[in-house]
Every structure is written in C-alpha cells, then in structure tokens.
C-alpha positions as CSV (number, residue, x, y, z in Angstrom):
1,X,-1.0,-29.8,12.5
2,X,-1.9,-29.0,8.5
3,X,0.6,-28.4,6.2
4,X,0.8,-26.4,3.4
5,X,3.7,-26.1,1.9
6,X,5.5,-23.5,-0.9
7,X,3.6,-24.6,-3.9
8,X,0.0,-24.7,-2.6
9,X,0.8,-21.0,-1.4
10,X,2.5,-19.9,-5.0
11,X,-1.3,-21.5,-6.0
12,X,-2.8,-19.4,-3.7
13,X,-1.2,-16.3,-4.7
14,X,-2.3,-16.8,-8.3
15,X,-6.1,-17.8,-7.5
16,X,-6.7,-14.8,-4.6
17,X,-4.4,-12.2,-5.7
18,X,-6.2,-12.2,-8.7
19,X,-2.8,-11.9,-11.0
20,X,-3.1,-14.8,-13.1
21,X,-4.1,-13.6,-16.3
22,X,-6.8,-16.6,-16.1
23,X,-8.1,-15.1,-12.9
24,X,-8.2,-11.6,-13.3
25,X,-11.6,-9.7,-11.5
26,X,-14.2,-7.7,-13.0
27,X,-13.7,-4.2,-11.2
28,X,-10.9,-2.3,-9.3
29,X,-13.2,-2.2,-5.9
30,X,-12.4,-6.8,-6.3
31,X,-9.3,-6.5,-7.3
32,X,-8.7,-4.1,-4.6
33,X,-11.0,-6.3,-1.7
34,X,-8.8,-9.9,-3.5
35,X,-4.9,-7.5,-1.7
36,X,-7.2,-6.3,1.1
37,X,-5.7,-2.6,0.9
38,X,-3.2,-1.3,-2.3
39,X,-0.4,0.6,-1.6
40,X,0.0,4.0,-2.4
41,X,2.8,5.3,-1.7
42,X,3.1,6.3,-5.0
43,X,0.5,7.1,-7.2
44,X,1.2,5.2,-10.4
45,X,1.6,1.8,-8.2
46,X,-2.8,2.0,-7.7
47,X,-3.5,2.2,-11.4
48,X,-0.2,-0.4,-12.0
49,X,-1.6,-2.9,-9.3
50,X,-5.0,-2.8,-10.5
51,X,-4.4,-2.8,-14.1
52,X,-2.6,-6.5,-13.0
53,X,-5.6,-8.0,-11.7
54,X,-8.6,-6.4,-14.1
55,X,-9.3,-6.9,-17.7
56,X,-9.9,-4.0,-19.7
57,X,-9.2,-1.2,-17.3
58,X,-9.4,1.9,-17.8
59,X,-8.3,5.1,-15.8
60,X,-11.5,6.1,-15.7
61,X,-12.6,2.9,-14.0
62,X,-10.4,3.9,-11.3
63,X,-11.2,7.7,-11.4
64,X,-14.7,6.6,-10.8
65,X,-14.0,3.8,-7.8
66,X,-11.8,6.8,-6.0
67,X,-13.2,10.0,-6.6
68,X,-17.0,9.2,-8.2
69,X,-18.1,6.3,-6.4
70,X,-15.8,6.7,-3.2
71,X,-15.9,2.9,-3.2
72,X,-12.0,3.3,-2.3
73,X,-10.5,5.3,-0.4
74,X,-6.8,6.9,0.3
75,X,-5.5,6.4,4.2
76,X,-2.6,6.5,6.4
77,X,-2.1,3.9,8.5
78,X,0.0,0.4,8.8
79,X,3.9,1.5,8.9
80,X,3.1,4.8,8.6
81,X,1.9,4.4,4.7
82,X,-0.8,5.8,2.0
83,X,-3.3,3.1,1.4
84,X,-6.1,2.8,-1.0
85,X,-8.7,1.1,1.6
86,X,-11.8,-0.5,0.2
87,X,-14.4,2.0,2.2
88,X,-16.3,-0.6,4.6
89,X,-12.8,-1.2,5.4
90,X,-11.5,2.1,6.9
91,X,-13.7,2.3,10.8
92,X,-11.1,-1.1,11.1
93,X,-8.1,0.7,10.8
94,X,-9.3,4.4,12.2
95,X,-9.6,2.5,15.6
96,X,-5.9,0.5,14.9
97,X,-3.1,0.5,12.9
98,X,-4.0,4.6,12.0
99,X,-4.8,5.7,15.8
100,X,-1.5,3.7,16.7
101,X,0.1,5.9,13.9
102,X,-1.5,8.8,14.6
103,X,0.3,8.8,18.4
104,X,3.7,8.4,17.4
105,X,3.1,11.2,14.7
106,X,2.1,13.7,17.2
107,X,4.2,12.8,20.0
108,X,7.2,13.4,17.5
109,X,6.1,15.8,15.6
110,X,5.1,18.5,19.0
111,X,8.4,18.0,20.0
112,X,10.1,18.6,16.9
113,X,7.8,21.7,16.4
114,X,9.2,22.6,20.2
115,X,12.8,21.7,19.1
116,X,12.7,24.1,15.7
117,X,11.3,27.0,17.9
118,X,7.6,27.1,16.5
119,X,5.9,27.1,19.2
120,X,6.9,26.5,23.4
121,X,3.8,24.1,23.3
122,X,3.9,22.4,20.4
123,X,1.1,19.8,21.4
124,X,-1.0,23.3,21.9
125,X,0.4,24.7,18.5
126,X,-0.8,21.4,16.5
127,X,-4.4,21.1,17.7
128,X,-4.9,25.2,16.8
129,X,-3.3,24.6,13.6
130,X,-5.3,21.8,12.8
131,X,-8.0,23.5,14.4
132,X,-7.7,26.5,11.4
133,X,-7.4,23.7,8.8
134,X,-10.6,22.0,10.0
135,X,-12.6,25.8,9.9
136,X,-11.5,26.7,6.7
137,X,-12.5,23.0,4.9
138,X,-15.8,23.1,7.5
139,X,-17.5,24.1,3.6
140,X,-17.1,21.3,1.9
141,X,-14.2,22.7,-0.2
142,X,-11.5,21.0,-1.7
143,X,-8.6,22.6,-2.0
144,X,-4.7,22.3,-2.4
145,X,-2.2,22.1,-0.3
146,X,-0.2,25.2,-1.6
147,X,-4.4,26.6,-1.6
148,X,-4.5,25.9,2.4
149,X,-1.0,27.5,3.8
150,X,-1.8,30.5,1.6
151,X,-5.6,30.4,3.3
152,X,-4.3,29.3,6.8
153,X,-2.2,31.5,8.5
154,X,-1.1,28.9,10.8
155,X,0.1,26.7,8.6
156,X,2.6,29.2,8.3
157,X,6.6,28.0,9.5
158,X,9.2,25.8,8.9
159,X,11.7,23.4,10.8
160,X,15.0,21.7,10.9
161,X,14.3,18.0,11.4
162,X,17.3,15.4,12.3
163,X,19.8,18.1,12.8
164,X,22.4,16.6,12.7
165,X,22.0,13.5,10.3
166,X,22.7,12.5,7.6
167,X,18.7,12.8,6.5
168,X,18.9,16.6,8.2
169,X,16.2,18.5,6.5
170,X,14.5,21.6,6.5
171,X,10.8,21.4,6.3
172,X,7.4,23.1,5.9
173,X,5.1,22.6,8.8
174,X,2.2,22.1,6.8
175,X,2.4,18.8,5.4
176,X,2.8,17.2,8.3
177,X,-0.3,19.3,9.6
178,X,-2.2,17.6,6.8
179,X,-0.6,14.2,7.4
180,X,-2.1,14.4,11.4
181,X,-5.3,15.2,10.5
182,X,-5.2,12.8,7.6
183,X,-3.9,9.8,9.8
184,X,-6.6,10.8,12.3
185,X,-9.5,10.6,9.6
186,X,-10.6,14.2,9.9
187,X,-9.4,15.0,6.3
188,X,-9.0,12.8,3.3
189,X,-6.9,13.2,0.3
190,X,-9.6,14.0,-2.7
191,X,-9.6,14.5,-6.2
192,X,-6.4,14.0,-7.5
193,X,-5.2,17.9,-9.4
194,X,-2.6,16.2,-11.9
195,X,-1.7,13.9,-14.2
196,X,-2.8,9.9,-12.6
197,X,0.6,9.2,-12.0
198,X,1.9,12.0,-10.0
199,X,0.0,13.0,-6.6
200,X,-1.7,16.5,-6.2
201,X,-3.8,15.8,-3.9
202,X,-7.6,18.2,-3.2
203,X,-7.8,18.1,0.7
204,X,-11.1,18.1,2.5
205,X,-13.2,16.9,5.2
206,X,-13.0,13.2,5.6
207,X,-17.0,13.3,7.1
208,X,-17.8,15.3,3.8
209,X,-16.1,13.5,1.4
210,X,-18.1,9.6,2.7
211,X,-21.4,11.8,3.1
212,X,-21.3,9.8,6.4
213,X,-18.8,10.0,10.4
214,X,-18.6,6.1,10.6
215,X,-17.1,5.5,14.1
216,X,-14.0,4.0,14.2
217,X,-13.6,0.3,15.7
218,X,-12.4,-0.4,19.6
219,X,-8.5,-1.1,19.2
220,X,-9.2,-5.1,19.6
221,X,-12.0,-4.8,17.1
222,X,-10.0,-3.0,15.0
223,X,-7.0,-5.3,14.7
224,X,-8.8,-8.2,14.4
225,X,-10.8,-7.2,11.2
226,X,-7.4,-6.3,9.8
227,X,-5.7,-9.5,10.3
228,X,-8.9,-11.5,9.6
229,X,-8.8,-9.7,6.0
230,X,-4.7,-10.7,5.8
231,X,-5.0,-13.8,6.4
232,X,-7.8,-14.2,4.1
233,X,-5.4,-12.7,1.5
234,X,-1.9,-13.8,2.3
235,X,-2.5,-17.1,4.9
236,X,-0.7,-19.0,5.5
237,X,1.9,-16.0,7.1
238,X,4.0,-16.4,10.5
239,X,3.2,-14.2,13.2
240,X,6.3,-12.0,12.2
241,X,4.9,-10.8,8.6
242,X,1.8,-10.2,9.7
243,X,3.2,-7.7,12.8
244,X,5.4,-6.3,10.2
245,X,2.6,-5.5,7.9
246,X,0.7,-4.3,10.6
247,X,2.7,-2.1,12.2
248,X,2.0,-3.3,15.2
249,X,3.3,-5.5,18.4
250,X,3.6,-8.6,19.1
251,X,0.5,-9.0,21.9
252,X,-1.8,-7.6,19.4
253,X,-0.8,-10.1,16.6
254,X,-1.6,-12.8,19.1
255,X,-4.8,-11.2,20.4
256,X,-6.0,-11.0,16.9
257,X,-5.3,-14.6,16.2
258,X,-7.0,-15.7,19.0
259,X,-10.3,-13.1,18.0
260,X,-10.3,-14.3,14.5
261,X,-9.6,-18.4,15.7
262,X,-6.6,-18.3,13.4
263,X,-5.5,-21.8,13.4
264,X,-1.6,-23.1,13.4
265,X,-0.1,-24.7,10.0
266,X,3.5,-26.3,9.4
267,X,5.6,-24.8,6.1
268,X,8.1,-25.8,4.1
269,X,10.3,-24.1,6.5
270,X,9.5,-25.6,9.1
271,X,8.4,-22.6,10.4
272,X,4.6,-22.3,12.3
273,X,1.8,-20.5,9.3
274,X,-1.4,-19.2,10.6
275,X,-4.9,-19.4,8.1
276,X,-8.4,-19.1,9.4
277,X,-10.2,-21.8,10.7
278,X,-12.1,-21.9,7.1
279,X,-9.8,-22.3,5.4
280,X,-7.0,-25.1,5.8
281,X,-8.2,-27.3,2.7
282,X,-5.9,-27.1,-0.7
283,X,-6.4,-24.6,-3.4
284,X,-6.7,-26.6,-7.2
285,X,-3.5,-26.3,-9.5
286,X,-3.5,-24.0,-11.4
287,X,-2.0,-23.4,-15.3
288,X,1.5,-21.7,-15.0
289,X,1.2,-17.9,-15.5
290,X,2.8,-14.4,-16.0
291,X,2.4,-11.6,-14.6
292,X,4.1,-7.8,-14.6
293,X,3.9,-6.2,-11.3
294,X,4.6,-2.5,-10.4
295,X,7.0,-0.9,-7.7
296,X,5.2,-1.6,-4.1
297,X,2.8,-3.7,-5.6
298,X,0.8,-5.4,-2.7
299,X,1.7,-8.6,-3.7
300,X,5.3,-8.2,-3.4
301,X,4.6,-6.4,-0.2
302,X,2.4,-8.7,1.6
303,X,4.7,-10.8,3.6
304,X,8.2,-10.3,5.7
305,X,9.5,-13.4,4.9
306,X,9.1,-14.1,1.0
307,X,12.0,-16.7,0.2
308,X,8.8,-19.4,-1.1
309,X,8.0,-16.8,-3.9
310,X,11.4,-14.3,-4.0
311,X,13.8,-16.8,-3.9
312,X,17.7,-15.8,-4.1
313,X,16.5,-12.3,-5.7
314,X,16.3,-9.5,-2.5
315,X,19.4,-8.0,-2.6
316,X,18.0,-7.1,-6.5
317,X,14.6,-6.4,-6.3
318,X,14.4,-4.4,-3.0
319,X,16.5,-1.4,-2.3
320,X,17.9,-0.5,0.9
321,X,14.9,0.8,2.8
322,X,12.9,-2.3,2.1
323,X,11.1,-0.9,-1.3
324,X,10.4,-3.5,-3.8
325,X,10.8,-1.9,-7.6
326,X,9.2,-4.3,-9.8
327,X,8.6,-7.1,-10.8
328,X,8.2,-10.3,-13.1
329,X,6.8,-13.1,-12.1
330,X,6.8,-17.0,-13.3
331,X,4.5,-19.8,-12.5
332,X,4.1,-17.9,-8.5
333,X,7.5,-17.1,-8.2
334,X,9.2,-13.8,-9.3
335,X,12.0,-14.2,-12.0
336,X,12.7,-10.5,-12.7
337,X,12.2,-7.4,-13.1
338,X,10.9,-4.7,-15.9
339,X,11.1,-1.0,-17.0
340,X,10.5,1.1,-20.1
341,X,13.0,1.6,-22.7
342,X,13.1,5.3,-24.4
343,X,10.2,4.6,-26.2
344,X,8.2,4.1,-23.1
345,X,7.5,-0.2,-24.2
346,X,7.9,-2.1,-21.2
347,X,10.9,-4.3,-21.7
348,X,11.4,-7.9,-19.3
349,X,15.1,-8.3,-17.6
350,X,15.0,-11.4,-16.0
351,X,17.8,-12.6,-13.4
352,X,17.2,-16.4,-13.9
353,X,16.4,-18.7,-16.4
354,X,12.9,-19.5,-17.3
355,X,11.4,-21.9,-20.4
356,X,10.0,-20.8,-23.5
357,X,6.8,-20.6,-22.6
358,X,7.5,-18.5,-19.9
359,X,9.2,-16.0,-21.7
360,X,6.7,-16.0,-24.7
361,X,4.2,-15.0,-21.6
362,X,5.6,-12.3,-20.1
363,X,6.1,-11.4,-23.2
364,X,2.7,-11.2,-24.1
365,X,2.1,-9.3,-20.4
366,X,4.8,-6.5,-21.2
367,X,3.0,-5.9,-24.9
368,X,-0.4,-5.8,-22.8
369,X,1.4,-3.5,-20.6
370,X,3.1,-1.1,-23.0
371,X,-0.6,-1.0,-25.1
372,X,-2.4,0.3,-22.1
373,X,0.8,2.8,-20.5
374,X,0.0,4.3,-24.4
375,X,3.2,6.2,-23.9
376,X,2.9,7.1,-20.3
377,X,6.6,6.8,-18.3
378,X,6.1,5.6,-15.2
379,X,9.1,7.6,-12.9
380,X,9.5,5.8,-9.4
381,X,11.9,7.2,-6.6
382,X,11.9,3.4,-5.4
383,X,13.9,1.4,-8.1
384,X,16.0,-1.3,-7.6
385,X,19.1,-2.1,-8.3
386,X,17.7,-4.4,-10.5
387,X,15.4,-1.8,-12.5
388,X,18.5,0.5,-12.7
389,X,21.2,-2.8,-13.9
390,X,18.1,-3.2,-16.5
391,X,18.2,0.5,-17.6
392,X,21.9,0.7,-18.3
C-alpha cells in the first residue's frame, strides 16, 4: 500500500486548492473547480474564497460568473448546506446529495405543517404551495421572497417549530417552501438584490436561469461523480471524511469508491485514506506560503479529520456547531485567524509562533485583503472563539 504523509497532504493543498500565492488560478470558475464547490452559507464567503485563489479578481468578475455567464450556480446540497457549483456538476448533485436532502426536508416540513395547524395533510399543502410558486414564476420573472409572499397567497402563514426546545421558534412558511423548491432544483437563487456581502436573492425557475433543463444523474452515478471530484481536490481522505462531506451514508460512499476505482493509501495517523487510481505519485514540494481564508472556506471545511493541517487549534477556530471561522495559514497549516479593526483593516491573530518570514508573508496577505475590501466590513454569524478574542 502506498503511503501519503501529512507533509505531502499539505503540499497537495497548496497546489490543488490554489491558495499558495504562487499557484493562484486565472478566474472564478477555475478556482471553484479546484475546490469542487464553494461554501455559500454566508454570501461574502464566495467572494473572499475566490479572492484568496484568483489574482486580480474583482467583485464584477464573481458577479459575472454567478449572474451573467451563470457558469457558477448556487444549489442546496450536501449536509443541507448552500454551495456554489460549477454548472456542469449540478446534475450529479441533483440526483444524489440534493435529492437526499430534499426527501428529508419534505418529510419534516409536512409533519411540521400538520403539527402547526396549517393543514391536515402537510404533503398535499406543500404540493399546492409549490405549484403556486412555480406558476407565478413561469413567465421568467425574478422575484424576491417578499414579493413572492405578497403575490402568492398560498405562502401565507406561520408555524411553531421545535416546541419545548431551547431553539423553538415561530417561523414563516414561505422561506421553507422556497428552500424546498430550491433543493429540488425547481427554482434557484438568481441575481442578488443587495450588496455582495449580504443575501437578497431574486428567485426564478432553474430551467429558465440555465436556459436548459438538464436531466439529473441517477443517485449512484451522481455520488460517484461528487466523490471523484472530491478525491481530486481533497484526496487522500478517509471514508469518514467523504461520508461527512457528502452528508450521505457509508454504503453510498463504499459504492462510490468502487465506481471510481479509488485506491487505498496509508496515512501518518495509521489510518487508511483513499485517492483516485491515477493520483498516487507525490506532488513536487512548494516553498512555504501564507494565506488568509474566510469563514467556512472549503479548504478548512473539506475534511472531517483535520489534524494534519489544524493541529491542536480546533476548539478555538470552530464554533460549537462545527462552523469554521477565519483562518491564517503558514506552510500548509493553520496558525491563527484574522479579523478587521475599527478602520476595516485586516489584522492577523496568531495562535502559535511562526518564523519571521511567515509573519512577513501573513502581513502581506493582510495588506492585500485590506486593499481589496476597500473599507467594506465583513460580518459573520459564525465567529470563532479565536476571532472573538482577537477583537477584544
């Protein structure tokens, strides 16, 4: 069995994730393909993840890929998370990870509608409301959630969820209907009606947005394609890594490994990793590099087992729900985080000592990001303990 050690895994991050300054790529689509998908839970993450990987990137370049060329498309998929996908990967997700989430969300929502007194038959109510939204958008309009709520009577109403629990809430049904239609790839978050760092999507039909109606892959074929892309980006990874990232089952991962003819390798942990069959040779070494990545960046969130790049810093860099805050990297490892000061300048906060060359490189990246943000302040609902401490 071939062995791939931690240093080689960190080298792969530098070369394949385009975050070493010397190895950045040319455009948003290339950067997204390098990462398989981008996290889009917070809209600013997409822009900041791309800025970290593309030299000379402008906000208009990202907007162009998302809203003009539509070569990048937002889709709810793995782990009920919103991602930006390269357009050609969408059918694989629709038939596998998105379909799995859609089934889970639909069943839960139907029960909540019934428990909340909205309908005696929650599934039938959801079908009716969904059909009304699709009919309203059939002419190609792009409408905000508020406009849809005002124009589609079926979206009226609120329900109590998680009654008796600490996170109980009274919520409107309209966002849940739109989420369901989105995960089923019937509607899509189109143009953003606000600043790039906030989410004000204009909803429209997916087929109209794409200009075509691609056929979803079958579940097995879809999972195989997602796993193939993941292994190219993140391999080697363990079966647990892939299962966590997919939000799928162990059986689906095992079948996908077989379908892509994944090969076992040994890791420094003593465990077993997997790579594609043509990916056993080592990557050439790279010079030490620095990078500043945003909240929920796909590199940080790519694996479940993260010690080879995270070291002992997990408790300070992730919140209690497992959401990663900002990270500062030196030589393939996370060594701290970054925040903005009162003047919106980016400041690096270290969690361990780094050599003078590392400090200089991180300061250079902080200046680069400060200049790019040009006074724009980036908020987050996922601040890590390290970020909170750095702001004090």
